KEZA-210930 format. One record per atom (N, C-alpha, C, O): residue number from 1; x, y, z. Coordinates in steps of 0.05 Angstrom, whole numbers. Each point is the difference from the previous one (the first is absolute). Example, Ala and Ser with C-alpha at 12.3 -4.5 7.8 and 13.67 -1.06 7.14 Angstrom:
<rotis>
n 1, u 264, v -114, w 156 .
n 1, u -18, v 24, w 0 .
n 1, u 18, v 24, w 0 .
n 1, u 21, v 0, w 13 .
n 2, u -28, v 21, w -27 .
n 2, u 16, v 24, w 1 .
n 2, u -15, v 22, w 14 .
n 2, u 10, v 22, w 4 .
</rotis>
This chain:
<rotis>
n 1, u -2297, v -1090, w 548 .
n 1, u -7, v 17, w 29 .
n 1, u -13, v 26, w -15 .
n 1, u 15, v 20, w 2 .
n 2, u -34, v -16, w -13 .
n 2, u -11, v 29, w 3 .
n 2, u -2, v 13, w 25 .
n 2, u -1, v -7, w 23 .
n 3, u 0, v 47, w -45 .
n 3, u 5, v 19, w 12 .
n 3, u -12, v 16, w -17 .
n 3, u 4, v 3, w -24 .
n 4, u -31, v 17, w 49 .
n 4, u -11, v 8, w -15 .
n 4, u -4, v 34, w 3 .
n 4, u 11, v 10, w 20 .
n 5, u -23, v 4, w -33 .
n 5, u 5, v 20, w -8 .
n 5, u 15, v 24, w 18 .
n 5, u 10, v 21, w -6 .
n 6, u -14, v -38, w 34 .
n 6, u 4, v 16, w 18 .
n 6, u 31, v -8, w 23 .
n 6, u 14, v 9, w 18 .
n 7, u -19, v -35, w -37 .
n 7, u 32, v -4, w 1 .
n 7, u -8, v -28, w 39 .
n 7, u 14, v -4, w 20 .
n 8, u -39, v -5, w -29 .
n 8, u -11, v -9, w 18 .
n 8, u 20, v -28, w -13 .
n 8, u 14, v 1, w -20 .
n 9, u -17, v -25, w 39 .
n 9, u 15, v -34, w -12 .
n 9, u -18, v -17, w 12 .
n 9, u -10, v 1, w 23 .
n 10, u 8, v -24, w -46 .
n 10, u -33, v -20, w 3 .
n 10, u 20, v -18, w -3 .
n 10, u 24, v 2, w -6 .
n 11, u -42, v -24, w 10 .
n 11, u 21, v -36, w -3 .
n 11, u -19, v -11, w -33 .
n 11, u 2, v -22, w -12 .
n 12, u -25, v 52, w 4 .
n 12, u -6, v -22, w -17 .
n 12, u -16, v 28, w -7 .
n 12, u -8, v 16, w 17 .
n 13, u 3, v -12, w -49 .
n 13, u -31, v 14, w -6 .
n 13, u -20, v 3, w 1 .
n 13, u -13, v 21, w -5 .
n 14, u 0, v -58, w 20 .
n 14, u -17, v 9, w 6 .
n 14, u -15, v 18, w 32 .
n 14, u -21, v 12, w 4 .
n 15, u 47, v -20, w 16 .
n 15, u 2, v 29, w 19 .
n 15, u 4, v 16, w 13 .
n 15, u 0, v 6, w 24 .
n 16, u 5, v 7, w -56 .
n 16, u 4, v 29, w -9 .
n 16, u -34, v 16, w 30 .
n 16, u -20, v -8, w 12 .
n 17, u 28, v 21, w -13 .
n 17, u -23, v 17, w 25 .
n 17, u 0, v -10, w 18 .
n 17, u -9, v 14, w 19 .
n 18, u 18, v -34, w -13 .
n 18, u -12, v -13, w 29 .
n 18, u 24, v 0, w 21 .
n 18, u 22, v -10, w 2 .
n 19, u -38, v 28, w 14 .
n 19, u 29, v 12, w 26 .
n 19, u 12, v -32, w 7 .
n 19, u 24, v -6, w -3 .
n 20, u -46, v -16, w 12 .
n 20, u 12, v -21, w 19 .
n 20, u 22, v -12, w -18 .
n 20, u 7, v -22, w 7 .
n 21, u 4, v 33, w -29 .
n 21, u 20, v -13, w -26 .
n 21, u 4, v 11, w 5 .
n 21, u 8, v -10, w 21 .
n 22, u 2, v 52, w -18 .
n 22, u 22, v 0, w -12 .
n 22, u 24, v 7, w 28 .
n 22, u 1, v 3, w 25 .
n 23, u 23, v -2, w -57 .
n 23, u 28, v -21, w 11 .
n 23, u 15, v 24, w 13 .
n 23, u 15, v -2, w 20 .
n 24, u -22, v 25, w -32 .
n 24, u 12, v 21, w 12 .
n 24, u 12, v 11, w -36 .
n 24, u -2, v -13, w -20 .
n 25, u 10, v 35, w 23 .
n 25, u 7, v 18, w -25 .
n 25, u 24, v 0, w -1 .
n 25, u 15, v -5, w 19 .
n 26, u -4, v 15, w -54 .
n 26, u 21, v 7, w -1 .
n 26, u 28, v 25, w 2 .
n 26, u 19, v 11, w -12 .
n 27, u -36, v -14, w 41 .
n 27, u 15, v 35, w 3 .
n 27, u 10, v -11, w 38 .
n 27, u 17, v 10, w 15 .
n 28, u -32, v -31, w -12 .
n 28, u 17, v 2, w 24 .
n 28, u -8, v -41, w 23 .
n 28, u -6, v -11, w 21 .
n 29, u 15, v 6, w -58 .
n 29, u -3, v -28, w 11 .
n 29, u -22, v -18, w 5 .
n 29, u -19, v 12, w 12 .
n 30, u 12, v -48, w -18 .
n 30, u -12, v -10, w 15 .
n 30, u -2, v -10, w 43 .
n 30, u 13, v 1, w 21 .
n 31, u -39, v -8, w -32 .
n 31, u -18, v -6, w 29 .
n 31, u 11, v -22, w 7 .
n 31, u -14, v -21, w -1 .
n 32, u 42, v 19, w 11 .
n 32, u 1, v -26, w 17 .
n 32, u -15, v -14, w 11 .
n 32, u 6, v -24, w 1 .
n 33, u -33, v 33, w 13 .
n 33, u -10, v -20, w 24 .
n 33, u -23, v -1, w -19 .
n 33, u -6, v -24, w 3 .
n 34, u -20, v 41, w -32 .
n 34, u -10, v -2, w -20 .
n 34, u 17, v -31, w -25 .
n 34, u -11, v -22, w -6 .
n 35, u 38, v 31, w -2 .
n 35, u -1, v -19, w -14 .
n 35, u 15, v -38, w 27 .
n 35, u 5, v -21, w -12 .
n 36, u -2, v 21, w 28 .
n 36, u 1, v -21, w 14 .
n 36, u -36, v -9, w 6 .
n 36, u -1, v -24, w -1 .
n 37, u -21, v 33, w 6 .
n 37, u -22, v 4, w 8 .
n 37, u 3, v -21, w -26 .
n 37, u 8, v -23, w -1 .
n 38, u -17, v 39, w -20 .
n 38, u -11, v -17, w -33 .
n 38, u 22, v -18, w 2 .
n 38, u -12, v -20, w 4 .
n 39, u 41, v 12, w -4 .
n 39, u 9, v -30, w 2 .
n 39, u -10, v -28, w 11 .
n 39, u 2, v -23, w -7 .
n 40, u -17, v 40, w 32 .
n 40, u -9, v -11, w 21 .
n 40, u -27, v -13, w -9 .
n 40, u -7, v -23, w 5 .
n 41, u -5, v 40, w -17 .
n 41, u -27, v 1, w -13 .
n 41, u 6, v -16, w -31 .
n 41, u -20, v -1, w -14 .
n 42, u 31, v -4, w 9 .
n 42, u 5, v -13, w -27 .
n 42, u 6, v -34, w 10 .
n 42, u 12, v -10, w 18 .
n 43, u -27, v 1, w -42 .
n 43, u -16, v -42, w 15 .
n 43, u -1, v -7, w -15 .
n 43, u -10, v 15, w -16 .
n 44, u 19, v -51, w 1 .
n 44, u -29, v -15, w -7 .
n 44, u -19, v -5, w 5 .
n 44, u -5, v -15, w 19 .
n 45, u -21, v 29, w -39 .
n 45, u -28, v 0, w 10 .
n 45, u -1, v -33, w 9 .
n 45, u 14, v -19, w -5 .
n 46, u -39, v 26, w 21 .
n 46, u -5, v -29, w 10 .
n 46, u -5, v -16, w -21 .
n 46, u 15, v -17, w -8 .
n 47, u -38, v 24, w -1 .
n 47, u -13, v -21, w -32 .
n 47, u 34, v -12, w -17 .
n 47, u 0, v -21, w -13 .
n 48, u 23, v 37, w 16 .
n 48, u 14, v -25, w -23 .
n 48, u 27, v -14, w 16 .
n 48, u 22, v -7, w -9 .
n 49, u -34, v 4, w 44 .
n 49, u 28, v -7, w 4 .
n 49, u 20, v -26, w -7 .
n 49, u 23, v -6, w -4 .
n 50, u -65, v -7, w 3 .
n 50, u 2, v -35, w -15 .
n 50, u -1, v -4, w -38 .
n 50, u -5, v -20, w -14 .
n 51, u 12, v 53, w 5 .
n 51, u -5, v -10, w -32 .
n 51, u 26, v -10, w -3 .
n 51, u 14, v 7, w 19 .
n 52, u 2, v -23, w -39 .
n 52, u 18, v -8, w -16 .
n 52, u 4, v 21, w -1 .
n 52, u 20, v 4, w 13 .
n 53, u -33, v 25, w -28 .
n 53, u 20, v 21, w -10 .
n 53, u 5, v 15, w 8 .
n 53, u 13, v 18, w -9 .
n 54, u -22, v -20, w 29 .
n 54, u -1, v 27, w 23 .
n 54, u 31, v 10, w -7 .
n 54, u 1, v 22, w 10 .
n 55, u 27, v -29, w -24 .
n 55, u 20, v 11, w 7 .
n 55, u 8, v 17, w -31 .
n 55, u 17, v 16, w -5 .
n 56, u -36, v -29, w -11 .
n 56, u -1, v 17, w -26 .
n 56, u -19, v 15, w -11 .
n 56, u 6, v 4, w -23 .
n 57, u -26, v 5, w 30 .
n 57, u -15, v 18, w -4 .
n 57, u 0, v 34, w 23 .
n 57, u 16, v 4, w 18 .
n 58, u -33, v 9, w -23 .
n 58, u 3, v 25, w 10 .
n 58, u -14, v -12, w 23 .
n 58, u -19, v 16, w 2 .
n 59, u 16, v -31, w 13 .
n 59, u -22, v 1, w 22 .
n 59, u -8, v 32, w 17 .
n 59, u -20, v 13, w 6 .
n 60, u 57, v -11, w -3 .
n 60, u 1, v 20, w 37 .
n 60, u 8, v 21, w -27 .
n 60, u 23, v 7, w 5 .
n 61, u -28, v -1, w -20 .
n 61, u -5, v 31, w -15 .
n 61, u -20, v 21, w 26 .
n 61, u -24, v 1, w -4 .
n 62, u 28, v 4, w 13 .
n 62, u -13, v 18, w 17 .
n 62, u -29, v 19, w -16 .
n 62, u -24, v -1, w 0 .
n 63, u 45, v 15, w -13 .
n 63, u -5, v 13, w -23 .
n 63, u -27, v -16, w -17 .
n 63, u -19, v 8, w -14 .
n 64, u 23, v -19, w 17 .
n 64, u -21, v -22, w -29 .
n 64, u -21, v 5, w 10 .
n 64, u -17, v 15, w -9 .
n 65, u 18, v -33, w 41 .
n 65, u -18, v -9, w 4 .
n 65, u -16, v 0, w 21 .
n 65, u -13, v -16, w 14 .
n 66, u 16, v 52, w -15 .
n 66, u -25, v 29, w 20 .
n 66, u -3, v 0, w -23 .
n 66, u -19, v -15, w -4 .
n 67, u 26, v 26, w -16 .
n 67, u -13, v 15, w -23 .
n 67, u -26, v -22, w -9 .
n 67, u -21, v 7, w -10 .
n 68, u 33, v -47, w 18 .
n 68, u -21, v -15, w -4 .
n 68, u -28, v 5, w 20 .
n 68, u -25, v 1, w -3 .
n 69, u 48, v 1, w 31 .
n 69, u -29, v -25, w 14 .
n 69, u -1, v 27, w 27 .
n 69, u -16, v -3, w 18 .
n 70, u 30, v 22, w -19 .
n 70, u 3, v 25, w 23 .
n 70, u 14, v 2, w 26 .
n 70, u -1, v 14, w 19 .
n 71, u 25, v -50, w -34 .
n 71, u -3, v -13, w 36 .
n 71, u 42, v -10, w -15 .
n 71, u 2, v -22, w -11 .
n 72, u 23, v 37, w 12 .
n 72, u 23, v -7, w -4 .
n 72, u 3, v -30, w 4 .
n 72, u 19, v -7, w -14 .
n 73, u -26, v -8, w 24 .
n 73, u 13, v -28, w -1 .
n 73, u -22, v -21, w -8 .
n 73, u 2, v -23, w 10 .
n 74, u -21, v 29, w -27 .
n 74, u -25, v -11, w -14 .
n 74, u 5, v 1, w -18 .
n 74, u 4, v 21, w -13 .
n 75, u -2, v -45, w 4 .
n 75, u -4, v 1, w -39 .
n 75, u -14, v -2, w -7 .
n 75, u -12, v -18, w 12 .
n 76, u -2, v 28, w -32 .
n 76, u -28, v -9, w -14 .
n 76, u -3, v -31, w -20 .
n 76, u 18, v -9, w -14 .
n 77, u -45, v -1, w 19 .
n 77, u 3, v -24, w -9 .
n 77, u 19, v 15, w -34 .
n 77, u 23, v -5, w -6 .
n 78, u -38, v 20, w -7 .
n 78, u 13, v 4, w -32 .
n 78, u 21, v -4, w -9 .
n 78, u 14, v -15, w -15 .
n 79, u -14, v 37, w 34 .
n 79, u 41, v 8, w 9 .
n 79, u 24, v -42, w 12 .
n 79, u 22, v -12, w 3 .
n 80, u -31, v 11, w -3 .
n 80, u -2, v -22, w 11 .
n 80, u -17, v -26, w -25 .
n 80, u 4, v -25, w 0 .
n 81, u -17, v 34, w -14 .
n 81, u 8, v -11, w -25 .
n 81, u 15, v -2, w -22 .
n 81, u 13, v -14, w -16 .
n 82, u -22, v 37, w 23 .
n 82, u 16, v 16, w -36 .
n 82, u 35, v -21, w 18 .
n 82, u 8, v -22, w -8 .
n 83, u 1, v 33, w 25 .
n 83, u 23, v -12, w 14 .
n 83, u 8, v -18, w -19 .
n 83, u 14, v 0, w -20 .
n 84, u -30, v -18, w 36 .
n 84, u 4, v -39, w -14 .
n 84, u -17, v 2, w -16 .
n 84, u -21, v -10, w 8 .
n 85, u 19, v 21, w -33 .
n 85, u -1, v -1, w -45 .
n 85, u 41, v 8, w 5 .
n 85, u 18, v -16, w -6 .
n 86, u -16, v 39, w 16 .
n 86, u 27, v 5, w -14 .
n 86, u 21, v -10, w 11 .
n 86, u 23, v 4, w -6 .
n 87, u -32, v -20, w 25 .
n 87, u 25, v -23, w 2 .
n 87, u 4, v -16, w -9 .
n 87, u 23, v -8, w 2 .
n 88, u -37, v -6, w -14 .
n 88, u -22, v -24, w -12 .
n 88, u 26, v 8, w -33 .
n 88, u 21, v -10, w -7 .
n 89, u -35, v 29, w -2 .
n 89, u 6, v 9, w -27 .
n 89, u 26, v 17, w -1 .
n 89, u 3, v 11, w -22 .
n 90, u 21, v -6, w 46 .
n 90, u 31, v 3, w -5 .
n 90, u -2, v -39, w -3 .
n 90, u 0, v -14, w -20 .
n 91, u -2, v 4, w 46 .
n 91, u 13, v -21, w 0 .
n 91, u 3, v -23, w -27 .
n 91, u 14, v -18, w -8 .
n 92, u -37, v 32, w -1 .
n 92, u -7, v -15, w -22 .
n 92, u 25, v 13, w -25 .
n 92, u 10, v -17, w -15 .
n 93, u -4, v 34, w 13 .
n 93, u 14, v 18, w -20 .
n 93, u 20, v -6, w 16 .
n 93, u 15, v 16, w -12 .
n 94, u 7, v -30, w 39 .
n 94, u 18, v -3, w 6 .
n 94, u -4, v -30, w -11 .
n 94, u 24, v 3, w -8 .
n 95, u -28, v -22, w 2 .
n 95, u 6, v -18, w 2 .
n 95, u 0, v 0, w -34 .
n 95, u 19, v -10, w -13 .
n 96, u -48, v 25, w -2 .
n 96, u 16, v 8, w -28 .
n 96, u 24, v 14, w -10 .
n 96, u -1, v 0, w -25 .
n 97, u 21, v 12, w 32 .
n 97, u 21, v 14, w 1 .
n 97, u 25, v -14, w 7 .
n 97, u 22, v 7, w -9 .
n 98, u -27, v -29, w 25 .
n 98, u 16, v -28, w 14 .
n 98, u 16, v -11, w -19 .
n 98, u 24, v -1, w -6 .
n 99, u -61, v -11, w -8 .
n 99, u 1, v -27, w -17 .
n 99, u 12, v 21, w -34 .
n 99, u -2, v -12, w -21 .
n 100, u 9, v 32, w 20 .
n 100, u 18, v 10, w -31 .
n 100, u 17, v 12, w 11 .
n 100, u 15, v 11, w -16 .
n 101, u -6, v -3, w 53 .
n 101, u 43, v -7, w -2 .
n 101, u -3, v 1, w 27 .
n 101, u -1, v 17, w 18 .
n 102, u 1, v -48, w -22 .
n 102, u -3, v 21, w 53 .
n 102, u 30, v -6, w 6 .
n 102, u 0, v -10, w 22 .
n 103, u 29, v 11, w -33 .
n 103, u 20, v 17, w 15 .
n 103, u -5, v 21, w 9 .
n 103, u 3, v 5, w 24 .
n 104, u -14, v 23, w -51 .
n 104, u -7, v 23, w -5 .
n 104, u -27, v 4, w 15 .
n 104, u -9, v 23, w -1 .
n 105, u 0, v -34, w 9 .
n 105, u -34, v 6, w 16 .
n 105, u 38, v 0, w 25 .
n 105, u 16, v 18, w 6 .
n 106, u -17, v -43, w -2 .
n 106, u 4, v -5, w 37 .
n 106, u 17, v 27, w 4 .
n 106, u -3, v 14, w 19 .
n 107, u 27, v -6, w -44 .
n 107, u 14, v 16, w 17 .
n 107, u -20, v 37, w 5 .
n 107, u 0, v 13, w 21 .
n 108, u -14, v -6, w -46 .
n 108, u -14, v 20, w 7 .
n 108, u -12, v 9, w 25 .
n 108, u 0, v 21, w 12 .
n 109, u -16, v -63, w -4 .
n 109, u -23, v 5, w 9 .
n 109, u 16, v -13, w 35 .
n 109, u -4, v 4, w 24 .
n 110, u 13, v -12, w -33 .
n 110, u 10, v -22, w 27 .
n 110, u 32, v 4, w 11 .
n 110, u 4, v 1, w 25 .
n 111, u 15, v 1, w -41 .
n 111, u 25, v 13, w 17 .
n 111, u 7, v 20, w -4 .
n 111, u 19, v 6, w -15 .
n 112, u -35, v 13, w 29 .
n 112, u 12, v 20, w -2 .
n 112, u 7, v 11, w 34 .
n 112, u 13, v 20, w 4 .
</rotis>
């Protein structure tokens, strides 16, 4: 949670300076009503609901979505393509690492 020079608290650096997203300050604490509203706003973008990768990407990062589209709950096509490529690379790497030492891979990344 970023803290600004005057002690204001925001959920992300992308929201600094936006009064709607100021969640309080270090001197008086969090505004619980604003925190509740923010939690209620956060949701999976509609375009992601039927995607097989929806639980593996950053589609619900309101900061990134707002920066790229102006809307916290809308993912840009570029971000979507990037996430798909990245997940594919990670899956290929995982397959490679499993072939090298499956037991060690599972201990490190699965059986935590």
